[in-house]
N, C-alpha and C positions, 0 to 999 in steps of 0.2 A: 248401503248407499256411501259414497264417497265424497268427500268433505269437500264445498263447496269454494271454502277461504282459501281452496289451495291453488288458485286463482294467477295467472290467465285461466278464463273459464274457457273449455274448448264446447265446439258448438256439439260434439260427439259425448263430451262428460257431461252437458246438463239433460241432454235426453234423456242419458241412462239413467238419470237422476230423478225424473217423473215420467219414466216407463211405468206405462200400466194402469195410471190416471188417464186417460185421455185427453191429455190438456194440450191445446193449442193455441193457448196465450196467455198472458202474464196479466197481472195488477188488478187494481180497485178502482172503478172508476175514480179519473183524476181527482186529486184533493189538492185544495187551492194553500195558497199561504196567505190567504185574507180573508176577511169575511165575517160577521159574526151571527146570532143567533137571527131565526127570521120570526118577526114577535108578529102574536095573531094566529100562524101556521101550526103548532106544536098539536100532536095529536099523542093517548096515552089512555093505558087500559084501564078497565074498570078494576075494584079492587078484586081479590081471588076469593073466589065466592064458596069452593071446597075447600075440607080441611086435606091437610096437607101433613104428611111424616116428618117434616124440615120444620124450624122455625120459623115464622113469617117474618117478611125483610121485603122492606119499600124501594126500590134502586131507581137511580133521576138517569135518566141515559140518553146522550145525545145521538144523535143522525143528522145524514146530512141526502134531501128528497131525490134519492136516484134507487134503482134496483139493487146497485152493487151493497150500499151502504145502509139501505133501511127492509132490506129482504126479507132476511134470519131474524131480524130483530120483532116487524111484522107480523110476521109467521107465526113464531113462537108467543106473542100475545094471545094471536086469533085463535090458535089451536089449542091453547092453553098448557103449552108445556113450560110457560115459567110459572104459571100455576099450578102447575104437577109438582114443583120443586122448590115450592116457598114465597116465590119471589111475586110482588106487584110492580110494575114499569109505569114508569111515568115519563114520557118522552118529549125530546125537546130539540124542535129541526134548527141546524145550523148549516152555512154554504161551504165552510173550510174546517178539517180538519186540526190546524194550528189552533184554530179561536175555539173548539173545543175542550182543547188540550187548556188554553187559558181559563178557560171559564169551570174546569175542574180546580185548577189552581186558586180558582176568587171563590172556591167551594160552592157554586150555582151546582155540579152535576158529580155524579159520583161514575160512571162509565161513559167512554166514549166510541164509536166508531169509526176509522178513521180511515183512509185510502192510501195511496203509495206514500206521497208525500211528507205527510206530518209524522213518518217512523226516521225520518232524520233527528226531531225531537226527541225521540224514542232511544234512538243508539244514543244522543248527547246524554241522556238522564234524566229526563222532564216527565218521559210515563215508562209504566211497564206494559207489553202484552202480554196476556195472557188466552186468547183466545184466536185461534186462526179462524179468519169469516171465507175468503175466496179469493181468487186471482183474475183479477179484470181482463175483458178483453173488449173493454169500451173505448179507448182512446186512440185517437184516426188525426192525420193530417189532413184536413179536404180542402179540395179547390173548386172554384169556376172553371170547367178547361176550357170556356173559351178566352180564357187569359194564361191561363196557365196549364200545357199541355201534358207536363213530365215534373221531374224532380229537378232535372237541370235547369230547366225556364224558370225555376225558382230564384233564382239569382236576381239582385237588384229589386226585388217584389217586397211588399209590405206584407207581414206574417202576423196574427193576431198571434201571442202567447201568454200564458197564465205562467210566469216564471215559478220552477221551485215544485210543477205536477207531472204524474207520469206522460202526459201528452207531450212537453217538452220535452222529454227524453226521447221519444216517437220521434219526432221532431229533429234530432241530435241525433240521430243515427240515420236517420234517409238522409239529412243532406252530408253527412257522411260514406255515406253509400254512393251520391250523386259527384263525389269532390268539390262539394263546399264547405265553408265553415259558419258561423252565423254573424264573421263581416260581411259575408255577400249578400246576405236579405237585411231587410230592414224590419229591426222586431218592434213588434206595436205592442207593449205590454197593456194589458186589458181583463176583463173578469170574462168569463165563459158566453155570460149573456149579453155582455155589447159585444163580444165577438162573432157569435149568431148574428146579430142585427147588421154587423160592418161588413160580412163576408157577402150577405144576402144584397145586402146594398150598396154593393159593390166599394167600398173605402177600403178594404184591404181585400189581397189576391189570393190568402190563403190562410186557414184557420188552425191552431193546434190544440183539438176540443177532444170533448165525448161524448158517449149517451146518458140522455136522447137527444143532446145538442144536433148533433148529427142528424137522427132523424129529422128533425123540424128544416136545416139546412136541406137537406136532400128532398123532402117537400115542396119546398120553394124555388131551388134550382131545378129540378127536374132532370132533363139531360145530358143538362149542363154541370151534376154533379157529379165529382170524382175524388177519389180515396188514393191520396201519392201512398200510402203507409197505413198500418196500424197495428195493433200488437201481435198477430199472427204470424206478421213478418221475422220480428226477433224473437220470437217465442224460445230460442233455443237459447240466447242472450241475456236477456231478463227476465226479471219476476217482480210483481207487482201485488204483492197480497193486499187485502183488506184486513182489519182487523178490530178486536174490543181491546180494548188500552184502561188504565185508571193509574192515579198516580203514585209512586213507590209506598207513599206511607199507608195508602191505603191497601193497598197489597200484603202489605205486611200483618196489616191487625183483621183483613177478611178473607182470606185465604177459603175457607170454607165455601161461603158467599159464591166467591169468583167460581170455585169448582159448582157450585149448582146454577150457575148464571152458564158457564160453559155447557153445560149436559146440555142445558134448554136450549142453546143454541145449536148444539149437535144435530138434536131432536128436529130443529127448524131448518137446518140444512138435509137432511135427508127428506123432507117432505119436500122441499123446495126443488132439488132436484127432479122429483117427480110428477109435482105440479109449478112449474114455473108461469104458465099461463095464469092460472089461477090466482099466483101468486101477484102478477103484476095488473090484476082487478084490482085486487084487494086495495096495493097501494095507491093505486087509480082513486078510489073512492075515499080514505085515508087521508091522502094526501092534496085532495083536490086537482088533482092531474087528468089529462088527456088518457082515457084509456085504451084509444088505437095507440098514442106515440108510446105507451109503456109496453103494450105486446109486442112492438116495431123493434122494443128495445130488449128483449128476451135472450139475444145473445152479446148481452154486455158481458158475463162473469161466465168461471168455468161452475156450474151449480154440481155438473154430477164428479166431477173431480175433487171439488171440496168434501163431496160425501163419500167419496172411496176416501178420502186422505182422513177420516176421524179415527183416532187412535193410532195414526205414523206417524211417531213423533219423529223418525227418519227423515221420511218426505217430508214434513212440513219445515222442521229445521234445513232442509235443502232450499228452500221458497229465502227463508229471513237471509241466509249465507248470500244467496244471489241478490237480495235486494241491495244488500247492505255493500255487494259489489257495483253494483250502478250508481251507490252513493259515493262511491268512494273513486269512480270513475270519473263522473262529473265536479267533483270538489264539493259535493254538499256536504261531502263528509271526509275531515284529515286523515284521521289514522284509524285501522281497521278496530272493533270490538269483540270481543267474544261473544255470539247473538244469545249465548246463557244468561249474560249481563243485562238485558234486559227484555227478554222473550222466557215469560214462567211454561217452560215444557212442563212441570211437573203438575201445574194447575187444571194444565191442555189434559195432561194424562190421564189423572184424576177424574177430569169433566167426562173424558171418553167413556169411564168405568160404569163414572155414575149414570153417562147413556144408556150404556150397556143394560142397566141393572133396572133402569123405570120405562124405557120407550115400549 
């Protein structure tokens, strides 16, 4: 695969880089720049009951309450994949990746699953990526079509945005293609839950959001629901990986543990690709979320592509190179950084080997 940081990135070049994976979109469900732990809503696993050939370890792992962030983690717990690798998982729920990284820095958690937005912090050196999870197909710019008929009609309209998220990037690409800029719209900064309510109530005209919020909006707006753009419209330009991360010092001291964790996640990814409806039902139960909403959200990630990418370091590296270009183009990252500086491909590769040996 060609190096994607030899950019500008052509559409043909990126498609060549992901050929064979069946990839139709990019990134994890959006990851906010704010938000903290949700008290009283954490869910964890029971201690491992059976013997393992690995030294037992307990890990505190952060997640966000959606399929993109929580699916492989809870699948690994429920199916005993972490137990097989000698790992007991204690989970803690957050609303955003940056808050998860802050919690790691405070010593409250060991590992976090983050969406696209928080990867800018990894590029900046705050955390290391050690396991690729999936590419998101969850982001969208949605409207009430009785008020906004098409993208050009966004001019002068109020648009709900959570800055720093993958959905904001989809909005910016949509505006570009419509011949508009951010100065042509009235950006309203808000969290995604408030955005959902505001669009339904007519307080804003459009929302740059993600699943399962889009499911709720569609249910409420009915025939007036319109998607102006989503990840699939820009799959050949941008990649939004979701990943498991830890602090640099933790990675230096616990490489073997991270390899085992990555192997368990690989097992979960393979299972998830074949049983996504069952995984959605599991999360609904574990996280006290509406089952029907999660079942309608099963298209938000490229589950099959993630399973096919296990052990394919060239493809996975391409995702992170393409992702960094997104940050560079948007100004979130000022200068290019070698992806090897913050993505632990050696851990991923050894985790894939452990997966093959223990699946």
